[in-house]
C-alpha positions in Angstrom: 5.8 10.9 81.0 8.4 8.4 82.2 5.8 5.6 81.9 5.1 6.7 78.3 8.8 6.7 77.4 9.2 3.3 78.9 6.2 1.8 76.9 7.5 3.3 73.7 11.0 2.0 74.3 9.6 -1.4 75.2 7.5 -1.5 72.0 10.5 -0.4 69.9 12.7 -3.1 71.5 10.1 -5.8 70.8 9.8 -4.6 67.1 13.6 -4.6 66.8 13.8 -8.1 68.2 11.1 -9.4 65.8 12.8 -7.6 62.9 15.9 -9.6 63.5 13.9 -12.8 63.9 14.0 -15.6 61.2 10.5 -14.9 59.9 11.1 -11.2 59.3 13.0 -11.6 56.1 10.4 -14.0 54.8 7.6 -11.5 55.5 9.5 -8.7 53.8 10.1 -11.0 50.7 6.4 -12.0 50.6 5.3 -8.3 50.8 7.7 -7.4 48.0 6.4 -10.2 45.8 2.8 -9.2 46.5 3.6 -5.6 45.6 5.4 -6.5 42.5 2.7 -8.9 41.4 0.0 -6.2 41.9 1.9 -3.8 39.7 2.5 -6.4 37.0 -1.2 -7.4 37.0 -2.1 -3.7 36.6 0.2 -2.9 33.6 1.4 -6.1 31.9 -1.7 -8.0 30.7 -2.5 -5.6 27.8 1.0 -5.8 26.5 1.2 -9.6 26.9 -2.1 -10.0 25.2 -1.0 -7.8 22.3 2.2 -9.8 21.9 0.2 -13.0 21.9 -2.2 -11.6 19.4 0.6 -10.5 17.1 2.2 -14.0 17.3 -1.1 -15.6 16.5 -1.5 -13.4 13.4 2.0 -14.1 12.2 1.4 -17.9 12.7 -1.9 -17.7 10.7 -0.1 -15.7 8.0 2.6 -18.3 7.7 -0.1 -21.0 7.2 -1.7 -19.0 4.4 1.7 -18.2 2.9 2.8 -21.9 2.7 -0.4 -22.8 0.9 -0.8 -19.9 -1.5 2.7 -18.2 -1.9 5.5 -20.6 -1.1 5.4 -22.3 -4.5 6.9 -19.1 -6.1 8.5 -17.3 -3.2 9.9 -20.2 -1.2 8.8 -21.5 2.2 10.6 -18.8 4.0 10.2 -16.0 1.5 13.7 -16.5 0.1 12.5 -16.5 -3.5 12.9 -19.3 -6.1 15.0 -19.5 -9.2 14.9 -22.2 -12.0 18.0 -24.1 -13.0 18.6 -21.6 -15.8 18.7 -18.8 -13.3 15.3 -17.4 -14.2 13.4 -16.1 -11.2 10.0 -17.5 -10.5 9.2 -15.4 -7.5 11.4 -12.7 -5.8 12.6 -12.8 -2.3 10.2 -11.1 0.2 12.6 -10.5 3.0 12.5 -6.8 3.7 9.7 -5.8 1.4 7.5 -5.0 4.4 3.8 -5.2 5.1 3.0 -2.4 2.7 4.1 -4.4 -0.3 1.9 -7.4 0.7 -1.1 -5.2 1.3 -0.7 -3.6 -2.1 -0.1 -6.8 -4.1 -2.6 -9.0 -2.4 -5.2 -6.3 -1.7 -5.4 -5.3 -5.3 -5.6 -9.0 -6.4 -2.3 -8.9 -8.3 -1.0 -11.7 -6.1 -1.3 -14.6 -6.3 -0.9 -14.3 -10.1 -3.3 -16.3 -12.1 -0.6 -17.0 -14.7 3.0 -15.9 -15.4 3.3 -12.7 -17.5 5.1 -9.5 -17.9 2.5 -7.6 -15.9 0.4 -8.6 -12.9 -3.2 -7.7 -13.6 -5.4 -6.2 -11.1 -8.3 -8.5 -10.2 -10.6 -9.2 -7.3 -8.5 -10.2 -4.2 -8.3 -13.9 -3.4 -8.1 -13.2 0.4 -10.3 -11.2 2.8 -9.1 -8.3 4.9 -8.2 -10.4 7.9 -6.2 -12.9 5.8 -4.4 -10.1 4.0 -3.4 -8.6 7.4 -2.1 -11.9 8.5 0.0 -12.4 5.4 1.4 -8.9 5.7 2.2 -9.5 9.4 4.1 -12.7 8.5 6.1 -11.1 5.6 6.9 -8.2 7.9 8.3 -10.6 10.4 10.9 -11.8 7.9 12.7 -8.5 7.9 12.2 -4.8 8.4 10.3 -2.9 5.7 7.7 -0.3 5.0 4.5 -0.7 7.1 0.9 -0.3 6.0 0.0 3.4 5.9 -2.9 4.8 7.8 -5.5 7.4 6.7 -3.5 10.1 8.4 -0.6 9.5 6.0 -2.5 10.0 2.7 -5.5 12.2 3.7 -5.6 16.0 3.7 -9.0 16.2 5.6 -7.3 17.6 8.7 -5.8 20.6 6.8 -7.4 24.0 6.4 -8.7 25.1 3.0 -5.6 27.1 2.2 -3.4 24.2 3.2 -5.4 21.9 1.0 -4.9 24.1 -2.0 -1.2 24.4 -1.4 -1.0 20.6 -1.0 -2.8 20.0 -4.3 -0.6 22.5 -6.2 2.6 20.8 -4.8 1.2 17.4 -5.6 0.5 18.5 -9.2 4.1 19.7 -9.6 5.5 16.5 -8.3 3.2 14.3 -10.4 3.9 16.2 -13.6 7.7 16.0 -12.9 8.0 12.3 -11.9 4.9 10.4 -13.0 3.5 11.6 -16.3 6.2 9.9 -18.4 4.6 6.5 -17.5 1.1 7.2 -16.1 0.1 10.0 -18.6 -0.7 13.5 -17.6 -4.1 12.6 -16.1 -3.2 9.2 -14.7 -4.7 7.1 -17.4 -1.7 4.9 -17.8 0.5 4.0 -20.7 2.6 1.4 -22.5 5.9 0.2 -21.2 8.7 -1.9 -22.8 8.8 -5.7 -22.8 5.0 -6.2 -22.6 4.5 -4.2 -19.5 2.4 -1.1 -18.9 1.9 1.6 -16.4 -1.6 1.0 -15.0 -4.4 3.5 -14.8 -4.3 5.2 -11.4 -7.6 7.2 -11.7 -10.1 5.7 -9.3 -7.5 3.7 -7.3 -7.8 3.8 -3.6 -5.4 6.4 -1.9 -3.9 3.7 0.3 -2.8 1.7 -2.7 -1.4 4.7 -4.5 0.7 5.5 -1.3 1.9 1.9 -1.0 2.8 1.8 -4.7 5.0 4.9 -4.3 6.5 3.5 -1.1 7.3 0.0 -2.5 7.8 0.4 -6.2 5.9 -2.6 -7.6 7.2 -4.3 -10.8 8.6 -1.7 -13.2 7.7 1.3 -11.0 10.5 3.3 -9.3 10.6 3.2 -5.5 9.8 6.6 -4.0 10.9 6.0 -0.4 10.6 8.6 2.3 14.1 9.7 1.4 13.0 10.4 -2.2 9.5 11.7 -1.5 8.5 12.7 2.0 5.3 11.3 3.4 3.8 14.8 3.0 4.8 14.9 -0.7 3.2 11.5 -1.3 0.0 12.8 0.4 0.1 15.8 -1.9 0.3 13.7 -5.0 -2.7 11.7 -3.9 -4.6 14.9 -3.2 -3.8 16.1 -6.7 -5.0 12.9 -8.3 -8.2 13.3 -6.3 -8.8 16.7 -8.0 -8.4 15.0 -11.4 -11.2 12.7 -10.5 -13.5 15.6 -9.7 -12.6 17.7 -12.8 -15.0 17.2 -15.7 -13.6 16.8 -19.3 -14.5 19.8 -21.4 -13.0 18.5 -24.6 -15.8 16.1 -25.5 -14.6 12.5 -26.3 -11.2 12.4 -24.6 -10.1 8.9 -25.9 -9.2 7.9 -22.4 -6.9 10.8 -21.9 -4.0 8.9 -23.6 -2.5 12.0 -25.1 -1.6 13.3 -28.5 -0.5 10.0 -30.0 -3.9 8.4 -29.7 -5.6 11.6 -30.8 -3.4 11.9 -33.9 -4.0 8.2 -34.7 -7.7 8.7 -34.4 -7.6 11.7 -36.7 -5.7 9.8 -39.3 -7.7 6.6 -39.2 -11.2 8.0 -38.6 -11.0 11.6 -39.9 -9.0 11.1 -43.0 -10.4 7.6 -43.6 -13.9 9.1 -43.6 -12.9 11.8 -46.0 -11.3 9.3 -48.4 -14.3 7.0 -48.3 -16.6 10.0 -49.0 -14.5 11.0 -51.9 -14.6 7.5 -53.4 -18.4 7.4 -53.0 -18.7 10.8 -54.8 -16.5 9.6 -57.7 -18.4 6.3 -58.1 -21.7 8.1 -58.0 -20.6 10.7 -60.6 -19.4 8.1 -63.0 -22.6 6.1 -62.9 -24.7 9.3 -63.6 -22.5 10.1 -66.7 -23.0 6.7 -68.2 -26.8 6.9 -67.8 -26.8 10.2 -69.7 -24.7 8.9 -72.6 -26.9 5.8 -73.1 -30.0 8.0 -73.2 
């Protein structure tokens, strides 16, 4: 037992002497660096790669922006005005990625020519380029991000929840949207040469982004005005309009009573007046023939 205690004490003494030696601190430092490097290699590469990928996407978006957008919006998205104060292109700082995805994804931007209303047309950029442009504009300042399918889809709800969402969406739409877009989303005229576009058949993502960003004359329904769930409900309601058949025959595009009344006056009464003139002319000719005989 004494021999065992002596050997243990001797080993502890040797370790203590080596620990106080000049190489002990260096060994501890190397072991610490090795341990830290192992942890970094295990957790950091994915984050670093993601950051590098985002930076590359922003850089690509800036290249596209300088070629196709800077002429109207400025090289840094600050907007451009003429000497008379007229605005060629608005500032894009703070509009967010959602505004870019809507405007460029629907082909409204770049505009083919100046006008009161940007027309929807086939997009000039592919999906990858649109994502890069959106990433660059989003880097200029905080703004609404591009929504995902979970934001505007009711597929994950039960049947009862879906029906409730559709009813709520209908109430919101009839209260806030029919004044411009018509009661069935067929669009309508606006002052100064603009118009509210038809929203039937429009992709749910773009409807959500339009509510979120308020393009052109449209009001902005931020999450403070309409919650994400309420925006989703409106889109669900518009989806039911698409699926509901028209039972009234020729609906004249669903533009409402003005177009229907105008059609009745021009076509209905016009046809009656024309028929009356034809009858009168035919009766006069028959009377002349009888007198001559």
